[in-house]
N, C-alpha and C positions, 0 to 999 in steps of 0.2 A: 438637452442632448449632450452626451459625453464624446470626446474624440474617439474612444474605443467602440462607440456605435458605427463610427465611419470607417473602422478597421485599424485604428492606431494600436501600435503594440510596443513591446520593450526594444526590439530591434531599431524601430524608428526613433524612439526615445533615446537611445544610446547614440545614434548617429547625430541627433540634434545637438546632444551635450558635447559630443567629440569635436563636432565642427563649430562650436560657438554660435549656434542659431537660437539660443534660449531667448534672446531679445525680440525675436520675431514671432508673430502669430504663426500657427501651423493649421493648414488646411488641405483639403483634397479637391482636385479639379473634377468637377461633375459636368462640365460641358465645355466645348471649345467651338469658337466662331473664327476662323481665320487667325488673326493675331491677338484675339481676345479669349480671355478664360474666366469662366464662373467658377470661384473657389469657395467651397462651403467649410466653415469652421463649426466648433461647437456652439457658437453664438449667432452667427449670421453668415450671409452670402455675399461675396464681393466680385464686382466686375474688375477683372485684373488684367495686367499686361507685364511683359518682361522688361527687366531693367536693361539698358543698353548693352552692359558687359555681357549678360547671358545670351542677347539676340546675336550679337556680333561674333560670339566665340563658338556659336553651335556649328558643329561639322556638317550637319545635314539636317533635313525637317524632322528626322526621327529623334533629333536630339531635343526638339522643343517639348514642352509639356503635352501630355495626352490625358484623355479621360481616365481617372483612376490613379494619376499621379499625386504624390504628396509634395507639397511645397511651403516654402517659408515666405511669409508676405509681410508687408508693412502697409497700413492704412494711410492714405494721404488726403482723402476726400470722403464725404459720406458714400458709404458702400462701394469705394473704389480703392484698389490696392495695387501694389508692385509686387512682383514675384523675384525674390532675390536669390532662390536656390531650389533645385529640383532633388528630392531625395532618391537614393538608388532604388531601381525597380526589381522587386522579388521575382516578378514574372512579365513577360511581353507577349501578348497574343497578337500575332501578325500574320499577314498573308502576302503573297507576290503581288506587286502592283500590275494591273491589266495592261498589256501592251507596252510595258517598260521592262525590258530584261535587266536583271540583276538588281532590281529595286524592290524595296518592301514597304508595305504600309502597315502602320500600327492600328490594330483595332482597339485595344485597351490594354491597361497595364494594372499590375498588383491584382491579378485575379486568382482566386482559389478554385472556382469550378465553372465550366463551360456548360451552359444549358443548350444543348442542341436541339431546337424546336423544329419539328417537320409534321406537316398535316398529312393524314393518311388518305387524302384524296389524290388529286393530280400531282401534287408535289412529291408524293412518296418515292424515295430512291434510296435503297441501302448503299449503293456506291457513294452518294453524297454524304450519307452518314459517316461512312469509313473515311471520307476526306476530311469532315470536320473533326473527327476523333484524332486523326493524324495530326492536324494542326494543334490541337489541345495537348496531345502527348508530348509533341516537340516542345511545347512552351512550359511543360511540368505542371498542366493544369488538368485537374480531374474531370473528365467528360461525363455528362449525365444525358441520357436521351429522352425527350419528351415528345411523344406522338399526339398531336393535337386534333381536335375536330372529330373524335371518335363517334360522335353522335350521328355522323353521316353514313355510317356503315352499320351493317347487322352484326350481331354478337359474334356468329361463326366466322365472318369475314375479318374481324378485328383479331380474333384468336389466330387464324391463319397468318395475318400479317405480322403479329407478335412472334409467332413461331419462326418465320422467315428471318427476322431481325435476330433471334436469339441463336439461331443456327449458325449464322455468319459472325455475329459480335457477341462476345462472352465477357464475363467479369465486369460488366458496365450496367448501372442501374437504368432501368427503362420505366417510364411512367406514361400511361394512356390516360389522357385528359380530354375534357370538354368544358370550354368556358361557358358554353350556353346551358348545359345542364348541371355543370359543378362536378361532374364525374371526374374523380381522381384528384381533385384539388386539394383536399385535406391531406393526402398522402404527400404531396410536395411541400405543402406549408410545414408539415411535421419535420422535414428533412433540412429546412432552411436554418443555418446556424448564425446566431447574432455576431456581428463583427465580420463575417466572411463574405467575400464578394463573389457574385455570380454573374456572368456575362452570357446574354442571350445570343445565341447564333442561329442563323437560318435565312431562308430566302424571304423575299417580300411577301406579305400576305398570309403567312402561316399562323398568325395570331400571338406574336411576341408581345405586342403593345397591349393586347387585351389580357394577356396572361399577367402582365405587370399591374394592370388595374385590379385584376381579379384576386391576386396574392395580397394586395395592399387593402381591398375593400374600399377603393375610392378611385375617382377618375384623375390618375396621374398623367395618363398619355391619352392623346387623340386616337381615335381608331376609325378605319374605314369600313364602309359598307360591303357587304359580300356581293361580287359581281355574278349575277346569274349566268353569263355567258362563259366565264372562265371558272366558275365555282371557287373563287379565291377572293380574299380580302385585298383591298387595293392598298398600295404602298403609302404609308403615312409617315413614318419616322424618316426625318431627313438628316439628322445628325445623332452622333452618340450622346448619351446622357446618363448620369448616375442617380440613383434614387435609393434612399434608406427606407425600409418598410418599417411601418409602425410596430410589427410584432417580431422586428428582428431581421437581419439579413440585408444585404446590399445588392441591388440589381443594376445592371449596365445594359441599356438597350442600344441598338445601333441599326443603321439602314440595313435592309436585306441584301444579301449578297448572292447573285445567280451564279457567279463564277468565283471559285475559291482556289487561288493559285498556290501551289506547293513551293516551298522554299528549300533551304538546305537542311531538311528535317529527317536525317538518317535515323536518329533516336525514335522519332515520332512514327516512322514507318515500321520499325522493327517491333515497337509496341503494339501498333494496331494490327499488324499481320505477323503475330508472334508464331502462329502455327506454321506459316510459310518459312520463316527463319529457322525454326526448329527442324523442319523436314529438309532444308538445304544443307543442314550439316552431315546428312547421309548421302549427299550427292557425290558421284564418282570423282568429278573435278572440283578443285578448290574455286576455280573462276567460272563456275557454271552460270550461265545466264538464265537458266530455266525456261529456254525457248525452243530447243530442238537438240540438245545433247543426249546422247546415250548414257544410261546411269543416273539419269536426273531423277531424284527421289520426289521432287515436286510434281514433275509430269506424271510420274507413276502413281502419286496420290491422287491426282485429277482423274487419271484413267480408272482407278479403282473405286472412285466416288467418295474417298476419304476426304478430299479437299474441294470445296466449291469453286467450279470454274469461273463464274462471274467475280468472285473476290480475288481470284488469281489475276484475272485480266485488269481489274481494278489497280491491284499492287504494281503491275507491270507499266501501266499508265502513269501512275504518281511517281514511280521510280525514274521514269524517263523524264518527267517534269523536273525532278530534284536534280537530275544530272545536267539538264539544260540550264537549270537556274546557276548551279555550281559553275559551269563552264562560262556563263555570262558574267559572273562575279569576277572570276580569273581574268576575263578579257578586259573588263573594266579597271582592274586593279593595274593591268598591264598598260593600258591607255593612260591612266593617270600618272604611272611612273614615267612612262616616255615623255609625256607632256611636261612632268617636272625636269626632266633632263634637258629638255629643250630651253625651257625658261632660264635654268642654270646656265646653259651654254650661251644664250643670248645676253644674260647679264655680264658673264665673263668677256665675251666679245667686246661689248660696250666699254667695260673697264679698261680693257687692253688698248682700244682705239684712243681713248683720252690721253694715254702716254705715248 
């Protein structure tokens, strides 16, 4: 295997040279377990940990290596290594941390495409598709929709579901597949580009791990049996992991996410709901909220049937989440600033008392 098979490129090579990292081995983080990282190089895999300087200089948990990161390492024992540097990330796929205002959680880094996997049975939700697409757009990652388990519905029902998706979501590739019958698998395989990284996104039990096995032609991932009661696969993936496929392409699997919190993703919302943004330019008022104003072009489009009302409501919901996240960030920064002032005042007081 060459480093290029893992996604190594000229940008990374130039950074390595400019920062005098030539003496270290270069690898990519393929899994993480608390403070331990598995790093894959062109020759081997290493159980790795951060050097103390990196560990103690990290500003927050998002500064630590994540699956997809490129790192400089040195081997100190058989298949054990120390991480000396983390390369700059070209993209960060993240979501709002559940129940923690103003905090984000990194899903993976250095992603080129987001494979949004959703089964056509009880998990099917265009609202959720738009949510994942928004997260991809905000991260400058190209979204691709994969509708799985199409063998569970009749041909006409599948056509109707595909039409529903295409009416609300445009300019995004959509693939309908079945891991059981292999329907549509060859189409996806043909699109995978060697050296490019694809992150699988979706709820638990939609068939992400099975899709990885199917695309690779071998059992890379454990998969759960289908539950007859809920008609959905059982949750199997417990951590994020990166795989290099034999025929090219790099896949990152991650635990299913039932809740996908929106962060400060203004650009992501504008790209996902481009039609609403374009319509809003014709609103009578520049500060139109598109909720009850006279002369609102968005509300007029809903009334005429030009704009899907469900998509509009989903946009408002995510816009509200974004605003809440931004206000939480501002509040957190103010608290940190106030705390810093308090510490400074305390130190100055102690210094004055000494004299």
